[in-house]
Every structure is written in structure tokens, then in C-alpha cells.
C-alpha positions in Angstrom: 89.3 -5.3 142.2 87.7 -8.3 144.0 88.2 -11.9 142.9 85.6 -14.5 143.7 86.1 -18.3 143.2 83.4 -19.3 140.7 82.4 -22.3 138.6 81.4 -24.5 141.5 77.8 -24.7 140.3 78.5 -25.1 136.6 81.9 -26.7 136.7 83.2 -24.2 134.1 86.7 -22.7 134.4 85.4 -19.2 134.9 88.6 -17.9 136.4 90.5 -18.7 133.2 87.8 -17.2 131.0 87.9 -13.9 132.9 91.7 -13.8 132.9 91.8 -14.2 129.1 89.1 -11.7 128.5 90.9 -9.1 130.7 94.2 -9.7 129.1 92.7 -9.2 125.6 91.1 -6.0 126.8 94.4 -4.8 128.3 96.3 -5.5 125.1 93.9 -3.3 123.2 93.6 -0.5 125.7 96.4 -0.2 128.3 99.4 -1.8 126.5 99.4 0.7 123.6 99.4 3.5 126.1 102.3 2.0 128.0 104.2 1.6 124.8 103.7 5.3 124.0 104.8 6.2 127.6 108.0 4.1 127.2 108.7 5.9 123.9 108.2 9.2 125.6 110.6 8.3 128.4 113.2 7.1 125.9 112.8 10.4 124.0 113.1 12.4 127.3 116.3 10.5 128.2 117.7 11.2 124.7 117.0 14.9 125.0 118.7 15.0 128.4 121.7 13.2 127.0 121.9 15.5 124.0 121.6 18.5 126.2 124.6 17.3 128.2 126.7 16.8 125.1 125.7 20.2 123.7 126.7 21.8 127.0 130.1 20.0 126.8 130.5 21.5 123.3 129.6 24.9 124.6 132.2 24.6 127.4 134.9 23.6 124.9 134.1 26.7 122.8 134.1 29.0 125.8 137.7 28.0 126.6 138.5 30.0 123.4 135.8 32.7 123.4 135.5 33.6 127.1 139.2 33.8 127.9 140.8 37.0 129.2 143.7 37.6 126.8 147.0 38.1 128.5 145.8 36.7 131.9 147.7 33.9 133.7 145.0 31.5 132.6 145.3 32.4 128.9 146.3 29.3 127.0 147.6 31.4 124.1 150.3 33.0 126.2 152.0 29.8 127.4 155.7 29.5 126.9 158.1 26.6 126.9 161.4 27.1 128.7 164.4 24.8 128.4 167.6 25.0 130.3 171.0 24.3 128.8 171.9 22.4 132.0 169.1 21.2 134.3 171.6 20.3 137.0 172.2 24.0 137.6 168.8 25.7 136.9 165.4 25.1 135.4 162.5 27.5 134.7 158.8 27.6 134.2 156.3 30.2 133.1 152.8 31.1 134.3 152.0 33.2 131.2 153.6 35.0 128.4 157.4 35.5 128.6 159.2 37.3 125.8 160.7 34.7 123.4 164.5 34.5 123.2 167.4 33.4 125.4 168.0 34.3 129.1 171.6 34.2 130.2 172.0 33.1 133.9 175.0 32.9 136.2 174.5 31.6 139.7 176.9 33.0 142.4 175.2 31.6 145.5 172.3 29.4 146.3 169.9 30.1 149.2 170.3 28.0 152.3 168.2 27.6 155.5 169.0 28.9 158.9 169.9 26.4 161.7 169.6 27.0 165.4 171.9 24.4 167.2 172.8 23.9 170.8 175.8 26.1 171.4 177.5 23.1 173.2 176.7 19.5 174.0 173.7 19.0 176.1 173.9 17.8 179.7 176.7 18.1 182.2 179.8 17.0 180.4 182.5 16.4 183.1 184.6 13.4 183.7 182.9 12.7 187.0 179.4 13.0 185.7 180.1 10.7 182.7 181.8 8.1 185.0 178.8 8.0 187.3 176.3 7.5 184.5 174.9 4.0 183.9 176.1 2.3 180.7 172.5 1.7 179.6 171.9 5.5 179.6 174.8 6.4 177.4 174.7 7.0 173.6 171.0 8.0 173.9 170.0 4.5 175.2 171.5 2.7 172.2 174.0 0.6 174.2 173.9 -3.2 174.6 175.2 -5.1 177.7 177.3 -8.3 177.5 180.8 -9.4 176.8 183.4 -7.1 175.3 186.9 -8.1 174.2 190.2 -6.4 173.9 193.4 -7.8 172.3 196.8 -6.6 173.4 199.7 -8.0 171.3 197.4 -10.9 170.4 196.3 -11.7 174.0 192.6 -11.5 174.6 191.2 -9.7 177.7 187.4 -10.0 178.2 185.0 -8.1 180.5 181.3 -8.5 181.0 179.3 -5.2 181.0 176.0 -5.1 182.9 173.1 -2.7 182.1 173.5 -0.9 185.4 177.3 -0.8 185.4 178.5 2.8 185.4 181.1 3.8 182.9 183.5 4.2 185.9 182.8 0.5 186.7 183.6 -0.5 183.2 186.8 1.5 183.2 187.9 -0.2 186.5 187.1 -3.6 185.0 189.3 -2.9 181.9 192.3 -2.0 184.0 191.7 -4.9 186.4 191.3 -7.7 183.8 194.4 -6.5 181.9 196.5 -6.1 185.0 196.9 -2.4 184.3 198.2 -3.0 180.7 195.0 -1.4 179.3 193.5 1.7 180.8 190.5 3.9 180.0 190.3 7.7 180.6 187.9 10.6 180.2 189.3 14.1 179.6 187.7 17.3 180.7 185.9 17.7 177.3 184.1 14.4 177.8 186.1 12.4 175.3 186.7 8.7 176.2 189.9 6.8 175.3 191.4 3.4 175.7 195.2 3.0 175.5 197.9 0.4 176.2 200.5 1.2 179.0 203.9 -0.2 179.7 205.3 -1.2 183.1 206.5 2.3 183.7 202.9 3.5 183.5 203.4 5.3 180.2 201.5 5.0 177.0 203.0 2.1 175.1 203.2 3.3 171.5 204.7 0.0 170.3 201.9 -2.2 171.7 199.3 -3.5 169.3 195.9 -2.9 170.8 192.6 -3.9 169.0 189.0 -3.8 170.3 186.2 -6.2 169.8 185.6 -9.7 168.5 182.9 -11.4 166.5 181.7 -13.2 169.6 181.1 -10.1 171.6 177.5 -9.3 172.8 178.1 -5.7 173.8 178.4 -2.8 171.3 180.7 -0.9 173.7 183.2 0.3 171.0 180.6 1.4 168.5 178.3 2.9 171.0 181.0 5.2 172.3 182.3 5.8 168.8 185.8 4.6 169.6 188.2 5.1 166.7 191.9 4.4 166.6 194.1 7.4 165.9 195.9 7.1 162.6 199.2 5.3 162.9 198.5 4.2 166.5 196.7 1.5 168.4 195.1 3.8 171.0 191.3 4.5 170.7 189.5 7.8 171.4 185.7 8.5 171.0 185.0 10.6 167.9 182.6 12.8 169.9 182.2 13.7 173.6 180.3 11.0 175.5 176.6 12.0 175.8 174.7 11.4 179.0 171.4 12.7 177.4 168.5 10.3 176.8 165.8 11.8 174.5 163.2 9.3 175.6 163.4 10.1 179.3 161.1 12.8 180.8 162.6 16.2 181.7 161.8 15.5 185.4 163.6 12.2 185.3 167.1 11.9 186.8 168.0 9.9 183.7 167.2 12.6 181.1 170.8 13.9 181.4 169.6 17.5 181.3 171.0 19.5 184.3 169.4 22.6 185.8 166.1 22.4 183.8 163.3 24.4 185.6 159.6 24.9 185.2 157.0 27.0 187.0 155.2 24.9 189.6 151.7 25.3 191.1 152.9 27.9 193.6 154.5 30.0 190.8 158.1 29.0 191.8 160.7 27.6 189.5 161.4 23.9 190.2 162.2 20.6 188.5 158.5 19.9 187.9 155.8 22.1 186.5 155.1 23.7 183.1 155.9 26.7 180.9 155.8 28.0 177.4 158.3 28.3 174.6 157.7 30.4 171.5 159.4 29.5 168.1 158.8 31.9 165.2 155.8 33.3 166.9 154.2 29.8 167.6 153.6 29.0 171.2 154.2 25.5 172.6 153.1 24.4 176.1 155.9 22.3 177.7 156.1 20.6 181.1 158.3 18.3 183.1 156.5 15.1 182.0 157.7 15.6 178.4 160.9 14.4 176.8 163.1 15.8 174.0 161.4 13.4 171.6 157.9 14.7 172.7 159.1 18.2 172.1 160.4 17.4 168.6 157.1 15.7 167.8 155.2 18.8 168.8 157.3 21.1 166.8 157.5 18.9 163.7 153.7 18.4 163.8 153.0 22.2 163.4 153.5 23.5 159.9 153.1 27.2 161.1 156.3 27.1 163.0 158.3 27.1 159.7 161.1 24.9 161.1 161.8 21.3 162.0 163.4 19.9 165.1 166.0 17.1 165.4 168.6 15.7 167.8 172.1 14.9 166.6 173.2 12.0 168.8 176.8 12.2 167.5 177.4 15.8 168.5 174.8 15.7 171.3 173.0 18.8 170.1 169.4 19.9 169.7 168.8 21.4 166.2 166.1 23.6 164.7 166.2 23.9 160.9 164.2 26.5 159.1 161.9 25.3 156.3 162.5 28.5 154.5 165.7 29.6 152.9 167.2 33.1 153.2 169.2 35.2 155.6 166.8 35.4 158.6 166.8 34.2 162.2 164.7 31.6 164.0 163.0 33.7 166.7 163.0 32.1 170.2 161.6 33.1 173.6 160.3 31.4 176.7 158.1 32.0 179.7 157.9 30.0 182.9 160.8 27.7 182.0 164.5 27.8 181.1 164.2 24.9 178.6 165.6 26.9 175.7 168.6 27.9 177.9 169.2 24.3 178.8 169.0 23.3 175.2 171.7 25.8 174.5 169.6 27.9 172.1 169.1 31.1 174.2 170.6 32.8 177.2 169.1 35.1 179.8 165.5 35.2 180.9 162.4 37.5 180.6 163.1 40.7 178.7 166.8 39.9 178.8 166.4 36.5 177.0 168.3 36.5 173.7 169.7 34.1 171.1 172.8 32.4 172.5 176.0 33.6 170.8 177.1 31.1 168.2 173.9 29.0 168.3 172.4 30.1 165.0 174.0 29.9 161.6 172.0 32.2 159.3 171.0 30.9 155.9 172.2 32.8 152.9 170.2 34.5 150.1 170.5 33.3 146.5 172.6 35.6 144.3 172.2 35.3 140.5 172.9 37.3 137.4 170.1 37.4 134.9 171.1 38.8 131.6 173.9 40.5 133.5 171.7 42.0 136.2 172.3 41.1 139.8 169.3 39.5 141.5 169.1 38.6 145.2 166.4 36.3 146.4 165.7 34.7 149.8 164.5 31.6 147.9 166.1 29.3 145.3 163.0 29.9 143.3 163.5 33.4 141.7 160.1 34.8 140.7 159.2 37.7 138.5 159.0 39.8 141.7 162.7 39.4 142.2 163.9 39.2 138.6 161.6 41.8 137.0 160.6 39.3 134.3 156.9 38.8 134.5 155.5 35.2 134.6 159.0 33.7 134.8 160.0 31.4 137.7 163.7 30.2 137.8 164.7 27.4 140.1 168.4 27.5 140.8 170.2 24.4 142.1 173.9 25.1 142.5 176.5 27.7 141.6 177.8 27.9 138.0 181.4 28.4 139.1 182.1 24.8 138.2 179.8 24.6 135.2 182.7 24.5 132.7 186.0 22.7 132.9 187.5 25.2 130.5 188.5 28.4 132.3 188.1 30.4 129.1 184.4 29.4 128.8 181.7 31.7 130.1 180.1 29.8 133.0 176.5 30.5 132.0 173.3 28.6 131.9 171.1 29.5 128.9 167.3 29.5 129.3 165.6 29.2 125.9 162.1 30.7 125.8 159.7 29.6 123.0 155.9 29.7 122.6 154.1 26.6 123.9 151.0 25.6 121.9 150.3 22.4 123.9 147.3 23.8 125.7 145.9 25.4 122.6 146.1 22.0 120.7 144.6 20.2 123.7 141.7 22.6 123.8 141.1 22.2 120.0 141.1 18.4 120.4 138.6 18.8 123.3 136.4 20.9 120.9 136.6 18.4 118.1 135.8 15.5 120.4 132.8 17.4 121.9 131.6 18.5 118.5 131.7 14.9 117.1 129.9 13.5 120.1 127.1 16.1 120.0 126.6 16.2 116.3 126.8 12.5 115.5 124.5 11.7 118.5 122.0 14.3 117.4 122.1 13.1 113.8 121.5 9.5 114.9 118.7 10.5 117.2 116.5 12.2 114.6 116.6 9.4 112.0 113.4 7.5 111.4 114.5 4.8 113.9 116.2 7.2 116.3 115.2 7.9 119.9 113.8 11.3 119.0 112.7 10.8 115.5 112.1 13.5 112.9 112.5 16.9 114.6 112.8 20.0 112.3 114.0 22.3 115.1 116.9 20.0 116.0 117.7 19.4 112.4 117.9 23.2 111.9 120.3 23.6 114.8 122.5 20.8 113.4 122.6 22.4 110.0 123.6 25.7 111.5 126.4 24.2 113.5 127.8 22.1 110.6 127.5 25.1 108.3 129.6 27.3 110.5 132.5 24.8 110.6 132.8 25.1 106.8 132.0 28.9 106.7 134.4 31.4 105.3 135.4 33.9 108.0 135.4 37.6 107.1 137.8 38.5 110.0 141.0 40.2 109.3 143.9 37.8 108.9 145.4 35.5 106.4 143.2 32.5 107.5 139.5 32.3 106.7 138.6 28.6 107.0 138.9 26.0 109.8 140.4 23.6 107.3 143.3 26.0 106.9 144.4 25.2 110.4 143.8 21.5 109.9 140.2 21.1 111.3 137.8 19.6 108.7 135.7 16.5 107.9 137.4 13.7 106.1 136.7 12.4 102.7 135.2 9.2 104.2 133.2 10.8 107.0 131.2 14.0 106.2 130.0 14.3 109.8 132.9 14.1 112.2 135.7 16.6 112.3 139.4 15.6 112.4 142.6 17.5 113.2 145.6 17.5 110.9 148.3 18.1 113.6 151.0 19.0 111.0 148.9 21.6 109.4 147.8 23.0 112.8 151.4 23.2 114.1 152.4 25.1 110.9 149.4 27.5 111.2 150.2 28.2 114.9 153.9 28.8 114.1 153.5 30.9 111.0 150.1 32.7 111.5 149.6 32.7 115.3 147.5 35.9 115.5 145.4 34.9 112.5 144.5 31.5 114.1 143.2 33.4 117.2 141.3 35.8 115.0 139.8 33.0 113.0 138.4 31.4 116.1 137.3 34.4 118.1 137.1 38.2 117.8 136.9 38.3 121.6 140.7 38.8 121.7 140.5 42.2 120.1 136.9 43.5 119.7 133.3 43.0 120.9 132.0 42.0 117.4 132.3 38.2 118.2 132.4 37.3 114.5 135.0 34.5 114.9 133.8 31.0 113.8 133.8 29.8 117.4 131.9 32.9 118.5 129.2 32.1 115.9 129.1 28.4 117.0 128.7 29.5 120.6 125.9 31.9 119.7 124.0 29.1 118.1 124.5 26.8 121.1 123.5 29.5 123.6 120.3 30.0 121.7 119.6 26.2 121.8 120.6 25.9 125.5 118.7 29.0 126.7 117.0 28.1 129.9 113.8 30.0 129.1 113.1 29.7 125.4 115.9 27.4 124.2 115.2 24.2 122.2 116.1 21.8 124.9 114.1 23.4 127.7 111.0 23.7 125.5 111.4 20.2 124.2 111.8 18.8 127.7 108.8 20.6 129.0 106.7 19.4 126.0 107.7 15.8 126.6 107.2 16.1 130.3 103.6 17.3 129.7 103.0 14.4 127.3 104.4 11.9 129.9 102.1 13.4 132.6 99.1 13.2 130.3 100.0 9.6 129.3 100.3 8.5 132.9 96.8 9.9 133.5 95.4 8.1 130.5 97.0 4.8 131.7 95.5 5.3 135.1 92.1 5.8 133.7 92.4 2.9 131.4 93.5 0.7 134.3 90.4 1.8 136.3 88.2 0.8 133.3 89.9 -2.5 133.0 89.3 -3.2 136.7 85.6 -2.3 136.3 85.5 -4.6 133.3 87.0 -7.5 135.3 84.5 -6.9 138.1 81.5 -6.9 135.7 82.8 -10.2 134.1 82.9 -11.9 137.5 79.5 -10.6 138.4 78.0 -11.9 135.2 79.7 -15.2 135.3 78.8 -15.7 139.0 75.1 -15.0 138.1 75.4 -17.5 135.3 77.0 -20.0 137.6 74.3 -19.6 140.2 71.5 -20.1 137.6 73.2 -23.2 136.3 73.6 -24.5 139.9 69.9 -23.9 140.6 68.8 -25.6 137.4 71.0 -28.6 138.3 69.4 -28.8 141.7 65.9 -28.7 140.1 66.9 -31.4 137.7 68.1 -33.6 140.5 64.8 -33.2 142.4 62.7 -33.9 139.3 64.7 -36.9 138.4 64.3 -38.3 142.0 60.5 -37.6 141.8 59.9 -39.5 138.6 62.6 -42.0 139.6 
């Protein structure tokens, strides 16, 4: 559409005239078509929305009609299990469990296997401990600074440097006290501080205390120094550890003695790499790693089925199984003696084996269920172990201390009852979906609704609403939905409601009849239950080939396509109309301009 500035010759506002004429033409030709297109799009959206709501209703019905009766997903078979004492045992079900009571005694709970260094790590000798720097003791948790000792009230203070050896500190203690206080290390690695008399004997009458509030060093706590009961002498609670878990294996400060790896030439040396295998999982290790690095590797792998830790008190490396039961943690190595040095294995190659005393096997759970002995590697006793299908019992501790009365039977009672929670939730889902679909459809087909009068949709609605009030001819004592508490209210004849009291009573007293009322799929192929009939009506409406929704959507889509074409043609005609107007008005303007020019010439001539 071309626009030409006109009116120069005549002085008329031709642009405004054309605009008004085109707008008037558009209002009578294009705008009505656009209004119809908008209505069609609104109707299409309404149909899509209703289809979604009808599908939700179908899905709600299928939770009743498509279920495989007796399967683990069958909501009708759920049971509720309560324990007489949750501190000892609880239980859950994954399906039907015969109602009644289950009597349970717990003799033993399952525990996990631990693999622990057979002895403290590192070289634990008086000489080696004396020669170790203070900063490397207690896994690097020491603090340098002043340390005080009090003997019969007199204070003796030493200053501990980071690089002082323990032997240096021992000498300082004896020197500053004039030999009245001495420190020793026995052959087991235990450190002690005691008071001595002039005869060089332990002074049992002297009052010796360690530490003051002004001290900067944590010497006493780092070495775990405790005074023996009834005395004033102090001995470390555990052998002094020279191991540092942050130092690399190749470092002289790691505290691990005799650790070997395979080097580039294939020889065993202090540097190189190797492989350890734990429960069938291989870990590459090398001399640049530390104990902490190794623990991170192990703990980051769920397939190894154990966790690693270091006990700084006892100076032991520990593997703890993540599974309970009486089974070993398997260990082997290749190209390194790391597991030997950690005190977990002994020997090498084909002769490598678990080190004696390094593993404490977990124990199996032992329980008596209704008097029958059951052994399980786990504290969760499943139907596989107990013989009771769909029942899972979680035991927590033995029942030997359950009762304070020795004459009482030390028994936990598990009470099994039907659980209708999922059935009631599914029925509420059905009612909500039904109300949403039916009320929305009813509103859409009113004279002012998005769809308007639609006899096909009206027929579907009538069928659905009729079935909810239909009398069922199925076997059973129940024949109406209202008998299980599902009905319309006196004030609302459209939406369904649930009388929970009535529903609970029906489920408790007429369980099988409730199922039969809703669906025959539980016992036959007739599908004459009320929900079966509702589903059949919905399946017909939602059929993807001939159903109401697909046909209605296709019809509206065709109308929308046709309407878009009509609007396109109408816009083309409108453009042509505008062009003709400009052509005609331009011609008029040119004529007027010419006449004005002639008039000017004539006026000048007769001037």
C-alpha cells in the first residue's frame, strides 16, 4: 500500500479523509472477521483445557480400574503396622500383610565389621619418640610456647620450641626443676612425668600438678597426660604417636617406617606407586599421597562398601564396613606394602592375608518372630528372611532389658491392621478431578460460555453425571456411590463431596463390596463397576481418532485456518480500496490545482 502526500493543490486534508474512509471500511469488513477469529481461538483454548481436565479425571479413575490386585502397588492391600515399643523395633509393609499381632523378641542386633591396625602405626620405641620434633607429635596438633609445672606449690616453667624434640623437652624439665621432676618413655611408647626425691626415687608424697592458665603450649593435653588415681604422677593415656596424617608417605615426617612402592625400574623403594584392593575396588596409591589423601579416596567411593578413618588416640587406621553382618573386609595389594605398614595385612603376593587380630567381624541379627528363630545380616529383616511377605522389620536393640519385671515376657508386639489412607487419597483425587472437569464443562457450554451450546459435550456430561448416581448391579451389599459417602450435596447438585465418616465405615465393614462397587476389574473382565463405566465414557470422549475432543479440535482448527484466509483476503481488498481512494483524491487535487492556476492567469489578464 503506497501513501502519497496529497492536498497541496486543493488545500484539503485528503490524508484524514482517506484514513477515516479506510477505518470505516475496516470496521465493516475486517473487524467482524477478527472478532470471529478471537472467539474461535478462545473456544480452541477452552477445548484444550477441558481435554486436560478430562484426562486428569481418567487418570484418577485408572488408579482404581487398571490396578493389578495383590501387587506391591495395589493401594487396597496396604497395611498399617504399629510397634508396642519403637525404641526396640518398628515395621513397615509394602503390600498385604495378614492382620493380627506379630510377637517379636530380639536376641542380637547386626553390627558392622571393622578392620583396624593391629598395633599403633609408626615405629613406637623410646628412642624414636625422643628424636621426634614436638610439632610432629599428636598428629600435628601440638602448640609451642611456655609450659608450667608446680611441685609442692613451686612453679617451674619451660619454653617449648616447634623444632624441639621430645628428648629436648624431657631434658629441660629435669634441668629447670633441678632433677626434682623427670619425664620418661617406656618401651610401649607411654610418656610419664613424676616427682623424685633426693635419693632419686619417685616421691609419692610430693604434690605435682601440670599447667597454668597463662601457658601457651598445650603440652599436657596434646600428650594426653592424666594423673593416676590417688597420685600426683602423670602418664599419657595412649602411646605417643609419631604419625602425621597430612605428611606424604615419602616424607621423613610421615612417621610411617618401612613403607615401600614400586619405582620406575620395578624395584621396591620409598618412592613410586602401587595398588591396594578393598572389597574388590582398586585404588592407585603412590608415595606423594598421605593417609588423609588415602582416606578421601576410599570415602569418596561408594562401591567399596566401607569408610576409612584414623583414630588419633589409639594411633590406628580403621576401615568400617557400611554393611552389617558377619563378613570380612577383603584386602590385597600389588606393588606396595602399604596395607602391611597400616597393620591390616601381613605377607605379600599370594601369601598376603588379613593380619591376625586386625578385623573384628560384625555380627548377624538374631530375632524370634512368633517364636521362630530368624537370622539376618541386616537390622532390617525382610520377608526373604522372616518368611512373611511384604513385611519389613527394623530392629534397634535387644529386648533383654525391655521389661524391668523379670516375670514379664520381654516381647515387642507388632500390630497389623488394614491401612485405607491411599484408597481415601485416591478417592479424593477422583472427586477433585471430577468436580474440576464437570463444573468447567458445564460452565463452558452455557450461552455466555467459551464454547457455547454443544449437544455432544452436553451428552457426555449427562452420561458422566448419570453414572455417579446409578445403581450398580454388581454383587455386594453396596450399590450406590452415596453408600460409601460420595454424593452431591443438597446445596450443590453438580460437585461431588466425600463424607469421610461414612467412607471409613464402608471400608471397615464392607471392604470387598466397596471394591466391587467401583470396579469389576478386581475379579472379572466384565468391567461393570461404576468407575469402569465412567472410564468407558471418558475413553470414548478422549479417543485420539474419533473422540469428541479430537474431532472438535480439528473442526475448530479448520475454522481458524479458513478465518485467517478470509481476513487475509479482506485486508488485501482494504489495501486496494485505500490505494483507489488516494488515486481518486490525487486526481481531484491535480484538477483543482490546474483550475486554480488558470484562474490566477485569467485574473492577471483582466487585471
